[in-house]
C-alpha angles and dihedrals in degrees: 000000000000122000120253112269096249129174128301091253091055090051092049092050091048090052093049092047092049094050093044092051096045118103089212138036114279130212121221087253092054091047088051091052089057098043099031094222124158105280095237091049094053092050093045095049093045090052091050092048089050091050090052094048099249092112128036121208115224120237090261087069094228111077135056137220128180111291130221095270092052089049089050090051090051092049090048092051092047090049094064112133099260096046094040093050093052094042092048091049090055091048091047092051091050093047091051091048096051097030093228142096115282129197145178119219135181131200117265112178108294091347142063119234125206113236099175139000142172119212123225119247090228115117093240108060141157123242115215111154122219109266093031112138123216131182121273097225101056103038131080091231094047095050089046091055092048089052091061093059126090111269094248091054092046089054091047093052095043089050090058097048122110102219116216126175107240098166141003095277101039110141107231099165112091095210093051090048091052090051090051091049091051090055090049091051090058096050103028086224124114129189130193104202102190092311100130099028131012113252093016124112127188132187120196139186129182128261108211132200126232090279091054092249123142107272103168140318131264116206145166120219125197144155112275088239089069104030129037128186085243087065093061094106089062093058106031097080091052092046093050092047091052091045089054090051091049091048089060089061090062089063096056 
């Protein structure tokens, strides 16, 4: 049974909801199969949403994922006072427990974007502003996100990356990166050992939604003089506990 015709705004919202909820990129034809819109309408609205930055067309030129403006809307919604206060309290508690800076990041194209963070009170600290975007392949959060994807999609994304050496341990070999991602997939634990910045270490675990899908990452960042990858076992239980608390917020 076809949907009622509805207004353009209803159709636009339906398209955004469909793309945002999909675990994989969708073409205009696939969107149309879900929403049962006139074919020309689906293609026209997707093109307009792409032009305005709400949808992003994949490199194959056929399928869409959420664009930067849709991500920004999502971050804005999640940052409402009640949610932000609770989330920030959990981050603050974690930061005080581990004594280091903690952050939450979400995937944004070939990058991760910080949506919240709490700075350590230690004299030596790292400054990464909310909204800052960092590459997938050389960050703990980015590698963690890649590990949650099906293997074929991981390979597709890694094949499209432009590898640049940011620090002394940046992984610039695609095969080596895929091996690293596979290890992360098995443990749900990702470490950036001076891969984005020299003398900076990060440890990340996933925050999952009520359907156990990757929602965002939770990480600590610290100077290598204070935190070593060998110290991960000290922090992982606290990170996972905080991630579980943050996951509960996605159900509200």
